[in-house]
C-alpha positions in Angstrom: -10.2 40.9 37.8 -7.0 42.9 37.8 -3.9 41.1 36.7 -0.3 41.4 37.8 2.4 42.1 35.2 4.6 39.0 34.5 8.3 39.5 34.4 9.6 37.3 31.5 12.6 36.0 33.5 10.4 35.0 36.5 10.1 31.3 35.4 13.7 31.1 34.1 15.1 31.5 37.7 12.6 29.1 39.2 13.1 25.4 39.8 10.6 22.7 39.0 9.9 20.1 41.8 12.5 21.4 44.2 13.7 19.0 46.9 13.1 21.5 49.8 9.3 21.6 49.1 8.8 17.8 49.5 8.8 17.5 53.3 6.6 20.5 53.8 4.1 19.5 51.1 3.9 15.9 52.5 2.9 17.4 55.9 0.5 19.9 54.5 -1.2 17.2 52.4 -1.4 14.9 55.5 -3.0 17.5 57.8 -5.3 19.0 55.1 -6.3 15.6 53.8 -5.2 16.5 50.3 -3.9 14.3 47.4 -0.3 14.9 46.5 0.2 17.8 44.1 0.9 17.2 40.5 3.4 20.0 39.8 5.6 22.1 42.1 7.8 25.0 41.5 10.0 27.0 43.8 12.5 29.9 43.8 15.1 31.4 46.2 14.6 35.0 47.1 17.1 37.5 48.3 16.5 38.8 51.8 15.5 42.3 50.8 12.2 44.0 50.6 12.6 44.5 46.8 12.4 40.7 46.4 8.7 40.8 47.2 8.1 41.9 43.6 10.1 38.9 42.4 7.9 36.6 44.6 4.8 38.1 43.0 6.2 37.8 39.5 7.2 34.1 40.2 3.7 33.4 41.5 1.9 35.1 38.6 4.0 33.5 35.9 3.8 30.0 37.5 0.0 30.1 38.0 -0.6 31.4 34.5 1.6 28.6 33.1 -0.4 26.1 35.1 -3.7 27.7 33.8 -4.8 28.6 37.4 -5.4 32.2 36.6 -8.4 32.4 38.9 -5.9 32.2 41.9 -3.3 34.7 40.7 -4.4 37.8 42.6 -5.2 36.1 46.0 -2.1 33.8 45.9 0.2 36.7 44.8 -1.0 38.8 47.7 -0.6 35.9 50.2 2.9 35.1 48.9 3.8 38.8 49.4 2.5 38.8 53.0 4.2 35.5 53.8 7.5 36.8 52.3 7.3 40.0 54.3 6.7 38.0 57.5 9.7 35.7 56.7 11.8 38.8 56.1 10.8 40.7 59.2 10.3 37.9 61.7 12.1 34.9 60.3 15.3 36.8 59.5 14.8 40.0 61.6 15.3 42.3 58.6 13.6 45.6 58.4 12.3 46.7 54.9 15.2 49.0 54.0 17.9 46.5 55.2 19.4 43.5 53.6 21.0 40.4 55.1 22.5 37.1 53.9 19.6 34.8 54.9 17.6 32.6 52.6 13.9 32.7 51.9 12.2 30.4 49.5 8.9 30.6 47.8 7.1 27.6 46.4 3.8 26.7 44.7 2.1 23.3 44.3 -0.6 22.6 41.8 -3.6 20.5 42.6 -6.5 19.8 40.2 -8.7 22.6 41.6 -6.4 24.2 44.2 -3.1 25.8 44.8 -0.8 25.7 47.8 1.7 28.5 48.3 4.7 28.0 50.7 7.3 30.4 52.1 10.2 28.9 54.0 12.7 30.8 56.2 15.4 29.8 58.7 14.0 31.7 61.6 12.9 30.1 64.9 9.3 29.9 66.1 6.1 30.0 64.1 3.9 32.9 62.8 1.6 34.6 65.2 -1.5 36.5 64.3 -1.0 40.0 65.7 -3.5 42.4 67.4 -2.4 45.7 65.8 -3.8 48.9 67.0 -6.1 50.9 64.7 -3.2 53.2 63.6 -0.5 50.5 63.3 1.3 50.3 60.0 2.0 46.6 60.2 0.7 43.4 61.9 -2.2 42.5 59.6 -0.4 40.2 57.1 -1.6 36.9 58.5 -5.1 38.2 58.9 -5.0 39.0 55.1 -3.7 35.5 54.4 -6.4 33.9 56.6 -9.1 36.0 54.8 -8.0 35.0 51.3 -7.0 31.3 51.9 -9.1 28.3 52.5 -6.7 27.2 55.2 -3.2 28.1 56.3 -0.5 26.9 58.7 3.1 26.4 59.5 5.3 23.3 59.6 8.9 23.1 61.0 11.7 22.6 58.5 13.4 20.2 60.9 11.7 18.8 64.0 14.7 19.7 66.2 15.9 23.0 64.9 15.0 26.4 63.6 13.3 27.1 60.3 9.7 26.9 59.2 7.5 26.7 56.1 4.3 28.8 56.3 1.7 27.7 53.8 -1.7 28.7 52.5 -4.2 26.6 50.6 -6.5 28.1 47.9 -9.5 26.3 46.5 -12.5 27.2 44.5 -14.7 26.7 47.6 -16.3 29.8 49.1 -16.0 28.8 52.8 -12.8 27.9 54.6 -12.4 24.9 56.9 -10.4 24.6 60.1 -7.6 22.0 60.2 -6.3 20.6 63.4 -2.8 19.2 63.6 -0.3 18.5 66.4 2.8 20.6 66.7 1.8 23.2 64.2 -0.4 26.3 63.8 -3.2 25.9 61.3 -6.1 28.3 60.7 -9.0 28.5 58.3 -9.9 31.4 56.1 -13.2 33.3 56.3 -13.7 33.3 52.5 
């Protein structure tokens, strides 16, 4: 299995058990019928396409520190896709542009699973696109759905903009569908 290079400062700029993760994790655990995670870690990302590399480095370093190496490649790819969606759709930033918005990435450790979360201040939830065969974008959530056991989105605040899109990764080979009110949740085909 290929590994992603770990930037030594990736964990130094992260925060353990960040407050912003708690409400989203509480809701994810409720709808997915999961126990509360043991460890959590998060980081703030600049709203620039180059920050995708930092999101991957943060993910790789954190999962290696938690001894969840079996999830590194899939979760790093999912975090990259969710970050790209947050950048493009949550903040309306094109890859070469930069803005002053805030995107956060987080990870939660369960005994045999990992949850990745990406939060942005944009309105609405993620939507699985139907890209044409020659389209250069629009497949990110399909990739996440294929890799993850389940994924979904929860609002940051019930009455305002902002969302946290999450993906659950387990050792199981077949995904399951999760139903929840007021949020979008899909299962993976893994």
